[in-house]
Backbone and ligand atoms as CSV (ligand in chain L), in Angstrom:
chain,resi,resn,atom,element,x,y,z
A,1,MET,N,N,0.827,-1.189,0.000
A,1,MET,CA,C,0.000,0.000,0.000
A,1,MET,C,C,0.868,1.248,0.000
A,2,SER,N,N,0.390,2.309,-0.623
A,2,SER,CA,C,1.165,3.541,-0.674
A,2,SER,C,C,0.978,4.322,0.618
A,3,GLY,N,N,1.439,5.564,0.615
A,3,GLY,CA,C,1.394,6.352,1.843
A,3,GLY,C,C,0.056,7.019,2.106
A,4,THR,N,N,-1.002,6.648,1.401
A,4,THR,CA,C,-2.294,7.300,1.611
A,4,THR,C,C,-2.908,6.874,2.929
A,5,ALA,N,N,-3.771,7.778,3.476
A,5,ALA,CA,C,-4.455,7.449,4.720
A,5,ALA,C,C,-5.422,6.317,4.442
A,6,CYS,N,N,-5.680,5.507,5.436
A,6,CYS,CA,C,-6.627,4.427,5.205
A,6,CYS,C,C,-7.588,4.306,6.377
A,7,ALA,N,N,-8.710,3.644,6.104
A,7,ALA,CA,C,-9.772,3.548,7.098
A,7,ALA,C,C,-9.306,2.846,8.358
A,8,CYS,N,N,-8.322,1.989,8.239
A,8,CYS,CA,C,-7.908,1.215,9.405
A,8,CYS,C,C,-7.196,2.068,10.446
A,9,ARG,N,N,-6.994,3.340,10.136
A,9,ARG,CA,C,-6.340,4.200,11.118
A,9,ARG,C,C,-7.133,4.303,12.411
A,10,GLU,N,N,-8.417,3.998,12.344
A,10,GLU,CA,C,-9.238,4.102,13.549
A,10,GLU,C,C,-9.304,2.792,14.323
A,11,ILE,N,N,-8.728,1.751,13.747
A,11,ILE,CA,C,-8.835,0.439,14.398
A,11,ILE,C,C,-8.109,0.443,15.734
A,12,LYS,N,N,-8.770,-0.126,16.724
A,12,LYS,CA,C,-8.095,-0.335,17.992
A,12,LYS,C,C,-7.869,-1.832,18.103
A,13,SER,N,N,-6.801,-2.218,18.691
A,13,SER,CA,C,-6.526,-3.633,18.825
A,13,SER,C,C,-6.474,-3.984,20.294
A,14,ARG,N,N,-7.398,-4.830,20.720
A,14,ARG,CA,C,-7.461,-5.268,22.116
A,14,ARG,C,C,-7.341,-4.085,23.063
A,15,GLU,N,N,-8.121,-3.074,22.801
A,15,GLU,CA,C,-8.158,-1.884,23.645
A,15,GLU,C,C,-6.863,-1.083,23.584
A,16,ILE,N,N,-5.957,-1.480,22.693
A,16,ILE,CA,C,-4.711,-0.730,22.558
A,16,ILE,C,C,-4.929,0.320,21.479
A,17,GLU,N,N,-4.673,1.556,21.821
A,17,GLU,CA,C,-4.785,2.627,20.833
A,17,GLU,C,C,-3.531,2.597,19.968
A,18,ILE,N,N,-3.742,2.393,18.678
A,18,ILE,CA,C,-2.591,2.307,17.779
A,18,ILE,C,C,-2.229,3.705,17.281
A,19,ASP,N,N,-0.988,4.059,17.414
A,19,ASP,CA,C,-0.506,5.350,16.931
A,19,ASP,C,C,0.066,5.138,15.520
A,20,TYR,N,N,-0.763,5.425,14.517
A,20,TYR,CA,C,-0.339,5.140,13.145
A,20,TYR,C,C,0.759,6.088,12.663
A,21,ASN,N,N,0.835,7.261,13.253
A,21,ASN,CA,C,1.940,8.151,12.885
A,21,ASN,C,C,3.260,7.532,13.327
A,22,LEU,N,N,3.210,6.946,14.512
A,22,LEU,CA,C,4.418,6.298,15.028
A,22,LEU,C,C,4.758,5.069,14.179
A,23,LEU,N,N,3.732,4.305,13.799
A,23,LEU,CA,C,3.987,3.146,12.931
A,23,LEU,C,C,4.598,3.604,11.610
A,24,ASP,N,N,4.054,4.700,11.065
A,24,ASP,CA,C,4.597,5.228,9.810
A,24,ASP,C,C,6.059,5.614,9.975
A,25,LYS,N,N,6.354,6.214,11.119
A,25,LYS,CA,C,7.748,6.625,11.357
A,25,LYS,C,C,8.654,5.386,11.356
A,26,ILE,N,N,8.206,4.366,12.078
A,26,ILE,CA,C,9.028,3.149,12.147
A,26,ILE,C,C,9.167,2.500,10.762
A,27,ILE,N,N,8.014,2.298,10.122
A,27,ILE,CA,C,8.012,1.507,8.879
A,27,ILE,C,C,8.591,2.297,7.692
A,28,ARG,N,N,8.081,3.514,7.530
A,28,ARG,CA,C,8.448,4.259,6.314
A,28,ARG,C,C,9.727,5.088,6.484
A,29,VAL,N,N,9.860,5.725,7.669
A,29,VAL,CA,C,11.009,6.630,7.847
A,29,VAL,C,C,12.243,5.849,8.294
A,30,ASP,N,N,12.099,5.126,9.422
A,30,ASP,CA,C,13.279,4.449,9.972
A,30,ASP,C,C,13.787,3.333,9.049
A,31,TYR,N,N,12.849,2.624,8.406
A,31,TYR,CA,C,13.279,1.489,7.580
A,31,TYR,C,C,12.884,1.637,6.110
A,32,GLY,N,N,12.467,2.831,5.736
A,32,GLY,CA,C,12.193,3.123,4.316
A,32,GLY,C,C,11.177,2.196,3.666
A,33,GLY,N,N,10.300,1.588,4.479
A,33,GLY,CA,C,9.272,0.710,3.922
A,33,GLY,C,C,9.843,-0.533,3.263
A,34,ASN,N,N,11.089,-0.837,3.571
A,34,ASN,CA,C,11.776,-1.959,2.937
A,34,ASN,C,C,11.402,-3.283,3.618
A,35,LYS,N,N,10.748,-4.154,2.880
A,35,LYS,CA,C,10.283,-5.411,3.472
A,35,LYS,C,C,11.416,-6.287,3.988
A,36,GLU,N,N,12.624,-6.050,3.483
A,36,GLU,CA,C,13.784,-6.816,3.984
A,36,GLU,C,C,14.028,-6.531,5.464
A,37,ALA,N,N,13.544,-5.369,5.910
A,37,ALA,CA,C,13.762,-4.971,7.311
A,37,ALA,C,C,12.547,-5.318,8.178
A,38,MET,N,N,11.716,-6.232,7.702
A,38,MET,CA,C,10.462,-6.543,8.403
A,38,MET,C,C,10.676,-6.946,9.862
A,39,ILE,N,N,11.667,-7.782,10.117
A,39,ILE,CA,C,11.865,-8.252,11.494
A,39,ILE,C,C,12.263,-7.085,12.401
A,40,MET,N,N,13.094,-6.196,11.875
A,40,MET,CA,C,13.492,-5.038,12.692
A,40,MET,C,C,12.298,-4.119,12.933
A,41,MET,N,N,11.444,-3.991,11.939
A,41,MET,CA,C,10.220,-3.194,12.122
A,41,MET,C,C,9.347,-3.829,13.197
A,42,MET,N,N,9.230,-5.153,13.135
A,42,MET,CA,C,8.409,-5.861,14.130
A,42,MET,C,C,8.986,-5.656,15.534
A,43,GLN,N,N,10.314,-5.696,15.616
A,43,GLN,CA,C,10.950,-5.494,16.926
A,43,GLN,C,C,10.664,-4.089,17.449
A,44,ALA,N,N,10.748,-3.108,16.533
A,44,ALA,CA,C,10.514,-1.722,16.948
A,44,ALA,C,C,9.060,-1.532,17.373
A,45,ILE,N,N,8.143,-2.159,16.656
A,45,ILE,CA,C,6.719,-2.043,17.017
A,45,ILE,C,C,6.484,-2.715,18.371
A,46,GLN,N,N,7.122,-3.860,18.564
A,46,GLN,CA,C,6.933,-4.553,19.843
A,46,GLN,C,C,7.511,-3.739,21.004
A,47,GLN,N,N,8.566,-3.019,20.722
A,47,GLN,CA,C,9.157,-2.195,21.775
A,47,GLN,C,C,8.170,-1.117,22.240
A,48,VAL,N,N,7.367,-0.630,21.312
A,48,VAL,CA,C,6.389,0.411,21.645
A,48,VAL,C,C,5.240,-0.165,22.464
A,49,TYR,N,N,4.691,-1.306,22.011
A,49,TYR,CA,C,3.462,-1.840,22.623
A,49,TYR,C,C,3.711,-2.994,23.582
A,50,ARG,N,N,4.933,-3.469,23.626
A,50,ARG,CA,C,5.319,-4.632,24.437
A,50,ARG,C,C,4.731,-5.925,23.899
A,51,PHE,N,N,4.050,-5.854,22.763
A,51,PHE,CA,C,3.621,-7.030,22.011
A,51,PHE,C,C,3.269,-6.550,20.612
A,52,LEU,N,N,2.856,-7.469,19.746
A,52,LEU,CA,C,2.506,-7.073,18.379
A,52,LEU,C,C,0.986,-7.027,18.251
A,53,PRO,N,N,0.409,-5.853,18.372
A,53,PRO,CA,C,-1.048,-5.765,18.252
A,53,PRO,C,C,-1.500,-6.154,16.838
A,54,GLU,N,N,-2.672,-6.778,16.767
A,54,GLU,CA,C,-3.205,-7.255,15.484
A,54,GLU,C,C,-3.295,-6.115,14.460
A,55,ALA,N,N,-3.789,-4.965,14.905
A,55,ALA,CA,C,-3.960,-3.846,13.970
A,55,ALA,C,C,-2.607,-3.367,13.441
A,56,ALA,N,N,-1.587,-3.441,14.280
A,56,ALA,CA,C,-0.255,-3.010,13.842
A,56,ALA,C,C,0.299,-4.000,12.823
A,57,VAL,N,N,0.026,-5.293,13.046
A,57,VAL,CA,C,0.473,-6.315,12.094
A,57,VAL,C,C,-0.227,-6.092,10.751
A,58,GLN,N,N,-1.521,-5.806,10.808
A,58,GLN,CA,C,-2.269,-5.570,9.560
A,58,GLN,C,C,-1.708,-4.359,8.817
A,59,TYR,N,N,-1.416,-3.328,9.579
A,59,TYR,CA,C,-0.915,-2.101,8.948
A,59,TYR,C,C,0.468,-2.346,8.322
A,60,LEU,N,N,1.317,-3.021,9.085
A,60,LEU,CA,C,2.649,-3.354,8.569
A,60,LEU,C,C,2.520,-4.156,7.272
A,61,SER,N,N,1.619,-5.124,7.286
A,61,SER,CA,C,1.398,-5.974,6.114
A,61,SER,C,C,1.007,-5.139,4.896
A,62,GLN,N,N,0.107,-4.187,5.120
A,62,GLN,CA,C,-0.350,-3.346,3.997
A,62,GLN,C,C,0.773,-2.468,3.466
A,63,VAL,N,N,1.509,-1.865,4.384
A,63,VAL,CA,C,2.530,-0.903,3.956
A,63,VAL,C,C,3.683,-1.590,3.223
A,64,ILE,N,N,4.147,-2.717,3.741
A,64,ILE,CA,C,5.316,-3.339,3.093
A,64,ILE,C,C,4.915,-4.439,2.107
A,65,ASP,N,N,3.589,-4.639,1.997
A,65,ASP,CA,C,3.069,-5.604,1.033
A,65,ASP,C,C,3.599,-7.024,1.282
A,66,VAL,N,N,3.462,-7.416,2.547
A,66,VAL,CA,C,3.807,-8.795,2.939
A,66,VAL,C,C,2.552,-9.361,3.610
A,67,PRO,N,N,2.128,-10.553,3.259
A,67,PRO,CA,C,0.907,-11.100,3.860
A,67,PRO,C,C,1.007,-11.197,5.388
A,68,THR,N,N,-0.112,-10.963,6.059
A,68,THR,CA,C,-0.105,-11.061,7.528
A,68,THR,C,C,0.320,-12.468,7.958
A,69,THR,N,N,-0.030,-13.467,7.170
A,69,THR,CA,C,0.343,-14.845,7.544
A,69,THR,C,C,1.863,-14.989,7.654
A,70,LYS,N,N,2.584,-14.285,6.773
A,70,LYS,CA,C,4.054,-14.340,6.804
A,70,LYS,C,C,4.566,-13.650,8.078
A,71,ILE,N,N,3.930,-12.524,8.418
A,71,ILE,CA,C,4.361,-11.788,9.624
A,71,ILE,C,C,4.090,-12.641,10.870
A,72,TYR,N,N,2.918,-13.271,10.913
A,72,TYR,CA,C,2.607,-14.117,12.071
A,72,TYR,C,C,3.528,-15.340,12.122
A,73,GLU,N,N,3.898,-15.832,10.961
A,73,GLU,CA,C,4.825,-16.972,10.899
A,73,GLU,C,C,6.144,-16.595,11.585
A,74,VAL,N,N,6.643,-15.417,11.244
A,74,VAL,CA,C,7.895,-14.939,11.850
A,74,VAL,C,C,7.686,-14.694,13.347
A,75,ALA,N,N,6.549,-14.077,13.682
A,75,ALA,CA,C,6.276,-13.727,15.081
A,75,ALA,C,C,6.175,-14.972,15.959
A,76,THR,N,N,5.661,-16.057,15.395
A,76,THR,CA,C,5.532,-17.258,16.216
A,76,THR,C,C,6.818,-18.096,16.204
A,77,PHE,N,N,7.658,-17.874,15.196
A,77,PHE,CA,C,8.923,-18.617,15.132
A,77,PHE,C,C,9.900,-18.116,16.195
A,78,TYR,N,N,9.987,-16.805,16.351
A,78,TYR,CA,C,10.946,-16.228,17.303
A,78,TYR,C,C,10.277,-16.022,18.661
A,79,ALA,N,N,10.883,-16.637,19.675
A,79,ALA,CA,C,10.293,-16.553,21.017
A,79,ALA,C,C,10.261,-15.122,21.545
A,80,SER,N,N,11.089,-14.251,20.971
A,80,SER,CA,C,11.140,-12.879,21.499
A,80,SER,C,C,9.900,-12.069,21.129
A,81,PHE,N,N,9.119,-12.570,20.168
A,81,PHE,CA,C,7.901,-11.834,19.812
A,81,PHE,C,C,6.716,-12.345,20.617
A,82,SER,N,N,5.834,-11.409,20.953
A,82,SER,CA,C,4.622,-11.798,21.661
A,82,SER,C,C,3.413,-11.273,20.917
A,83,LEU,N,N,2.406,-12.126,20.788
A,83,LEU,CA,C,1.168,-11.703,20.137
A,83,LEU,C,C,0.105,-11.382,21.183
A,84,GLU,N,N,0.483,-11.525,22.439
A,84,GLU,CA,C,-0.449,-11.210,23.520
A,84,GLU,C,C,0.093,-10.023,24.285
A,85,PRO,N,N,-0.814,-9.170,24.778
A,85,PRO,CA,C,-0.350,-8.015,25.554
A,85,PRO,C,C,0.479,-8.461,26.744
A,86,LYS,N,N,1.529,-7.706,27.007
A,86,LYS,CA,C,2.373,-7.992,28.172
A,86,LYS,C,C,1.974,-7.063,29.305
A,87,GLY,N,N,2.321,-7.483,30.509
A,87,GLY,CA,C,2.009,-6.658,31.665
A,87,GLY,C,C,2.923,-5.448,31.770
A,88,LYS,N,N,2.506,-4.530,32.643
A,88,LYS,CA,C,3.332,-3.338,32.884
A,88,LYS,C,C,4.720,-3.770,33.371
A,89,TYR,N,N,4.737,-4.818,34.187
A,89,TYR,CA,C,6.005,-5.384,34.666
A,89,TYR,C,C,6.168,-6.795,34.084
A,90,ILE,N,N,7.402,-7.125,33.770
A,90,ILE,CA,C,7.696,-8.494,33.350
A,90,ILE,C,C,8.620,-9.114,34.388
A,91,LEU,N,N,8.125,-10.159,35.019
A,91,LEU,CA,C,8.904,-10.820,36.063
A,91,LEU,C,C,9.358,-12.168,35.521
A,92,SER,N,N,10.659,-12.319,35.404
A,92,SER,CA,C,11.210,-13.572,34.884
A,92,SER,C,C,11.943,-14.303,35.996
A,93,VAL,N,N,11.552,-15.529,36.212
A,93,VAL,CA,C,12.243,-16.348,37.205
A,93,VAL,C,C,13.208,-17.250,36.444
A,94,CYS,N,N,14.462,-17.237,36.860
A,94,CYS,CA,C,15.441,-18.099,36.209
A,94,CYS,C,C,15.220,-19.539,36.675
A,95,THR,N,N,15.069,-20.436,35.713
A,95,THR,CA,C,14.877,-21.836,36.068
A,95,THR,C,C,16.040,-22.690,35.542
A,96,GLY,N,N,17.175,-22.014,35.315
A,96,GLY,CA,C,18.386,-22.756,34.947
A,96,GLY,C,C,18.816,-23.640,36.112
A,97,THR,N,N,19.797,-24.483,35.876
A,97,THR,CA,C,20.155,-25.505,36.877
A,97,THR,C,C,20.483,-24.927,38.250
A,98,ALA,N,N,21.366,-23.928,38.304
A,98,ALA,CA,C,21.779,-23.384,39.612
A,98,ALA,C,C,20.573,-22.789,40.352
A,99,CYS,N,N,19.749,-22.067,39.632
A,99,CYS,CA,C,18.587,-21.444,40.273
A,99,CYS,C,C,17.561,-22.502,40.664
A,100,HIS,N,N,17.411,-23.488,39.805
A,100,HIS,CA,C,16.464,-24.573,40.103
A,100,HIS,C,C,16.867,-25.283,41.397
A,101,LEU,N,N,18.185,-25.549,41.512
A,101,LEU,CA,C,18.662,-26.245,42.716
A,101,LEU,C,C,18.461,-25.413,43.979
A,102,ARG,N,N,18.353,-24.105,43.795
A,102,ARG,CA,C,18.141,-23.238,44.953
A,102,ARG,C,C,16.683,-22.783,45.068
A,103,GLY,N,N,15.811,-23.524,44.454
A,103,GLY,CA,C,14.387,-23.324,44.739
A,103,GLY,C,C,13.589,-22.423,43.813
A,104,SER,N,N,14.104,-22.155,42.608
A,104,SER,CA,C,13.338,-21.247,41.750
A,104,SER,C,C,12.004,-21.857,41.300
A,105,GLY,N,N,11.951,-23.191,41.234
A,105,GLY,CA,C,10.695,-23.845,40.843
A,105,GLY,C,C,9.588,-23.504,41.831
A,106,GLY,N,N,9.947,-23.505,43.109
A,106,GLY,CA,C,8.964,-23.173,44.147
A,106,GLY,C,C,8.503,-21.731,44.029
A,107,MET,N,N,9.413,-20.862,43.582
A,107,MET,CA,C,9.039,-19.455,43.421
A,107,MET,C,C,8.044,-19.292,42.278
A,108,VAL,N,N,8.290,-20.013,41.187
A,108,VAL,CA,C,7.361,-19.948,40.048
A,108,VAL,C,C,5.980,-20.432,40.506
A,109,GLU,N,N,5.984,-21.533,41.236
A,109,GLU,CA,C,4.720,-22.093,41.733
A,109,GLU,C,C,4.003,-21.099,42.630
A,110,HIS,N,N,4.772,-20.449,43.503
A,110,HIS,CA,C,4.189,-19.494,44.444
A,110,HIS,C,C,3.548,-18.320,43.701
A,111,ILE,N,N,4.285,-17.759,42.743
A,111,ILE,CA,C,3.741,-16.603,41.997
A,111,ILE,C,C,2.507,-17.032,41.208
A,112,SER,N,N,2.604,-18.198,40.581
A,112,SER,CA,C,1.472,-18.699,39.788
A,112,SER,C,C,0.230,-18.809,40.657
A,113,LYS,N,N,0.419,-19.336,41.860
A,113,LYS,CA,C,-0.705,-19.522,42.772
A,113,LYS,C,C,-1.265,-18.176,43.214
A,114,ARG,N,N,-0.361,-17.278,43.606
A,114,ARG,CA,C,-0.828,-15.976,44.125
A,114,ARG,C,C,-1.508,-15.144,43.059
A,115,LEU,N,N,-0.998,-15.200,41.845
A,115,LEU,CA,C,-1.544,-14.329,40.799
A,115,LEU,C,C,-2.497,-15.051,39.852
A,116,GLY,N,N,-2.566,-16.362,39.973
A,116,GLY,CA,C,-3.486,-17.115,39.118
A,116,GLY,C,C,-3.057,-17.148,37.667
A,117,ILE,N,N,-1.763,-17.110,37.426
A,117,ILE,CA,C,-1.285,-17.197,36.035
A,117,ILE,C,C,-0.146,-18.216,35.951
A,118,THR,N,N,-0.019,-18.790,34.792
A,118,THR,CA,C,1.085,-19.721,34.557
A,118,THR,C,C,2.188,-18.968,33.800
A,119,PRO,N,N,3.403,-19.496,33.787
A,119,PRO,CA,C,4.476,-18.820,33.050
A,119,PRO,C,C,4.070,-18.535,31.606
A,120,GLY,N,N,4.423,-17.350,31.145
A,120,GLY,CA,C,4.066,-16.934,29.787
A,120,GLY,C,C,2.780,-16.131,29.753
A,121,LYS,N,N,2.070,-16.101,30.898
A,121,LYS,CA,C,0.774,-15.414,30.928
A,121,LYS,C,C,0.852,-14.104,31.701
A,122,THR,N,N,-0.190,-13.323,31.492
A,122,THR,CA,C,-0.258,-11.984,32.074
A,122,THR,C,C,-1.515,-11.873,32.923
A,123,THR,N,N,-1.424,-11.142,34.021
A,123,THR,CA,C,-2.607,-10.963,34.866
A,123,THR,C,C,-3.671,-10.185,34.092
A,124,SER,N,N,-4.930,-10.396,34.452
A,124,SER,CA,C,-6.023,-9.774,33.682
A,124,SER,C,C,-5.995,-8.250,33.783
A,125,ASP,N,N,-5.383,-7.714,34.832
A,125,ASP,CA,C,-5.298,-6.243,34.931
A,125,ASP,C,C,-4.060,-5.707,34.184
A,126,LEU,N,N,-3.379,-6.595,33.477
A,126,LEU,CA,C,-2.192,-6.238,32.677
A,126,LEU,C,C,-1.076,-5.608,33.510
A,127,LYS,N,N,-1.042,-5.971,34.790
A,127,LYS,CA,C,0.049,-5.421,35.612
A,127,LYS,C,C,1.320,-6.247,35.485
A,128,LEU,N,N,1.174,-7.567,35.378
A,128,LEU,CA,C,2.375,-8.388,35.416
A,128,LEU,C,C,2.327,-9.584,34.465
A,129,THR,N,N,3.437,-9.801,33.803
A,129,THR,CA,C,3.624,-11.006,32.985
A,129,THR,C,C,4.669,-11.860,33.683
A,130,LEU,N,N,4.343,-13.120,33.854
A,130,LEU,CA,C,5.288,-14.053,34.482
A,130,LEU,C,C,5.993,-14.858,33.393
A,131,GLU,N,N,7.310,-14.863,33.472
A,131,GLU,CA,C,8.071,-15.641,32.489
A,131,GLU,C,C,9.125,-16.474,33.208
A,132,THR,N,N,9.621,-17.475,32.531
A,132,THR,CA,C,10.776,-18.205,33.062
A,132,THR,C,C,11.897,-18.082,32.024
A,133,VAL,N,N,13.116,-18.074,32.512
A,133,VAL,CA,C,14.264,-17.987,31.606
A,133,VAL,C,C,15.292,-19.034,32.022
A,134,ASN,N,N,16.152,-19.388,31.090
A,134,ASN,CA,C,17.183,-20.375,31.370
A,134,ASN,C,C,18.523,-19.698,31.556
A,135,CYS,N,N,18.952,-19.549,32.759
A,135,CYS,CA,C,20.251,-18.994,33.114
A,135,CYS,C,C,20.483,-17.588,32.548
A,136,VAL,N,N,20.568,-16.640,33.455
A,136,VAL,CA,C,20.856,-15.265,33.043
A,136,VAL,C,C,22.313,-14.917,33.318
A,137,GLY,N,N,23.104,-15.931,33.608
A,137,GLY,CA,C,24.542,-15.716,33.788
A,137,GLY,C,C,24.929,-15.202,35.165
A,138,ALA,N,N,24.067,-15.407,36.138
A,138,ALA,CA,C,24.380,-14.933,37.492
A,138,ALA,C,C,24.235,-16.087,38.481
A,139,CYS,N,N,24.705,-17.262,38.062
A,139,CYS,CA,C,24.520,-18.487,38.858
A,139,CYS,C,C,25.090,-18.363,40.273
A,140,ALA,N,N,26.149,-17.567,40.435
A,140,ALA,CA,C,26.791,-17.440,41.755
A,140,ALA,C,C,25.851,-16.829,42.783
A,141,VAL,N,N,24.852,-16.096,42.300
A,141,VAL,CA,C,23.926,-15.459,43.251
A,141,VAL,C,C,22.508,-16.011,43.073
A,142,ALA,N,N,22.444,-17.271,42.641
A,142,ALA,CA,C,21.147,-17.930,42.450
A,142,ALA,C,C,20.414,-18.073,43.800
A,143,PRO,N,N,19.098,-18.101,43.790
A,143,PRO,CA,C,18.225,-18.000,42.615
A,143,PRO,C,C,17.999,-16.542,42.204
A,144,VAL,N,N,17.840,-16.370,40.917
A,144,VAL,CA,C,17.755,-15.016,40.383
A,144,VAL,C,C,16.377,-14.762,39.765
A,145,VAL,N,N,15.893,-13.564,40.045
A,145,VAL,CA,C,14.636,-13.115,39.447
A,145,VAL,C,C,14.948,-11.816,38.717
A,146,VAL,N,N,14.387,-11.655,37.530
A,146,VAL,CA,C,14.612,-10.418,36.778
A,146,VAL,C,C,13.275,-9.702,36.649
A,147,ILE,N,N,13.248,-8.462,37.124
A,147,ILE,CA,C,12.015,-7.678,36.999
A,147,ILE,C,C,12.338,-6.485,36.121
A,148,ASP,N,N,11.682,-6.441,34.975
A,148,ASP,CA,C,11.924,-5.365,34.009
A,148,ASP,C,C,13.414,-5.154,33.761
A,149,GLU,N,N,14.081,-6.239,33.467
A,149,GLU,CA,C,15.499,-6.244,33.094
A,149,GLU,C,C,16.443,-5.940,34.243
A,150,LYS,N,N,15.909,-5.772,35.476
A,150,LYS,CA,C,16.798,-5.568,36.617
A,150,LYS,C,C,16.918,-6.895,37.361
A,151,CYS,N,N,18.162,-7.300,37.527
A,151,CYS,CA,C,18.429,-8.592,38.144
A,151,CYS,C,C,18.333,-8.501,39.674
A,152,HIS,N,N,17.597,-9.437,40.278
A,152,HIS,CA,C,17.490,-9.479,41.737
A,152,HIS,C,C,18.142,-10.773,42.209
A,153,PRO,N,N,19.349,-10.674,42.774
A,153,PRO,CA,C,20.057,-11.877,43.196
A,153,PRO,C,C,19.472,-12.453,44.481
A,154,LYS,N,N,19.756,-13.726,44.699
A,154,LYS,CA,C,19.330,-14.424,45.925
A,154,LYS,C,C,17.872,-14.111,46.261
A,155,ALA,N,N,17.044,-14.233,45.264
A,155,ALA,CA,C,15.627,-13.932,45.465
A,155,ALA,C,C,14.983,-15.007,46.340
A,156,ASP,N,N,13.921,-14.615,47.011
A,156,ASP,CA,C,13.174,-15.608,47.781
A,156,ASP,C,C,11.691,-15.243,47.773
A,157,ILE,N,N,10.904,-16.097,48.378
A,157,ILE,CA,C,9.457,-15.895,48.322
A,157,ILE,C,C,9.049,-14.626,49.051
A,158,SER,N,N,9.747,-14.295,50.112
A,158,SER,CA,C,9.395,-13.076,50.839
A,158,SER,C,C,9.619,-11.836,49.960
A,159,MET,N,N,10.700,-11.824,49.195
A,159,MET,CA,C,10.967,-10.714,48.276
A,159,MET,C,C,9.869,-10.635,47.217
A,160,LEU,N,N,9.457,-11.801,46.716
A,160,LEU,CA,C,8.408,-11.825,45.693
A,160,LEU,C,C,7.079,-11.346,46.271
A,161,ASN,N,N,6.813,-11.757,47.505
A,161,ASN,CA,C,5.567,-11.291,48.152
A,161,ASN,C,C,5.564,-9.777,48.301
A,162,ASP,N,N,6.703,-9.216,48.675
A,162,ASP,CA,C,6.791,-7.751,48.811
A,162,ASP,C,C,6.496,-7.086,47.470
A,163,PHE,N,N,7.044,-7.668,46.411
A,163,PHE,CA,C,6.836,-7.075,45.092
A,163,PHE,C,C,5.356,-7.167,44.693
A,164,ILE,N,N,4.758,-8.324,44.950
A,164,ILE,CA,C,3.341,-8.494,44.570
A,164,ILE,C,C,2.454,-7.578,45.425
A,165,ASP,N,N,2.798,-7.413,46.686
A,165,ASP,CA,C,2.027,-6.486,47.547
A,165,ASP,C,C,2.129,-5.071,46.988
A,166,HIS,N,N,3.319,-4.720,46.555
A,166,HIS,CA,C,3.543,-3.397,45.978
A,166,HIS,C,C,2.688,-3.220,44.711
A,167,LEU,N,N,2.645,-4.281,43.904
A,167,LEU,CA,C,1.815,-4.248,42.681
A,167,LEU,C,C,0.348,-4.047,43.022
A,168,ASN,N,N,-0.108,-4.801,44.001
A,168,ASN,CA,C,-1.520,-4.739,44.380
A,168,ASN,C,C,-1.897,-3.383,44.935
A,169,ALA,N,N,-0.910,-2.705,45.513
A,169,ALA,CA,C,-1.185,-1.392,46.126
A,169,ALA,C,C,-1.159,-0.278,45.085
A,170,GLU,N,N,-0.666,-0.561,43.908
A,170,GLU,CA,C,-0.549,0.494,42.877
A,170,GLU,C,C,-1.888,0.999,42.390
L,1,LIG,S1,S,20.964,-20.816,36.416
L,1,LIG,FE1,FE,19.993,-18.989,37.076
L,1,LIG,S2,S,21.531,-17.527,36.720
L,1,LIG,FE2,FE,22.420,-19.318,35.986
């Protein structure tokens, strides 16, 4: 599709307001609308929304003239892409060997129970996404929890409870 305005500019995706000017900047300005840069465009869009909203995928497809099925194929192939909204906070529990031996499995279970979500899922209020990761390279201070890219060494259930209490109070 060319640079003309289109009716889909009003589309909202899962209650997410899509900023089409920003999408245009990413797709047309930053990457010159070049379909070869599709993955980088997808990464940039995900950085904005913390996932790939359906309307953004449709718009990207129209602008670079690549079928949405191809974009979804790429999005599902790479684990770094998410097609579901992520929470305001992303809490990753390391389940690598050193962390596992020091009880990270119990921490995952505890968070899952308290928040009613399994790893990979997000709370219904979109406050938190629970993830697991395999070794973040800090085995000496296992078990490790990463909250929004900040590493928390020697994590324990009491620390996690404090964080969840803080979330609930927000
Ligand atoms: S196993 Fe968790 S940091 Fe290495």
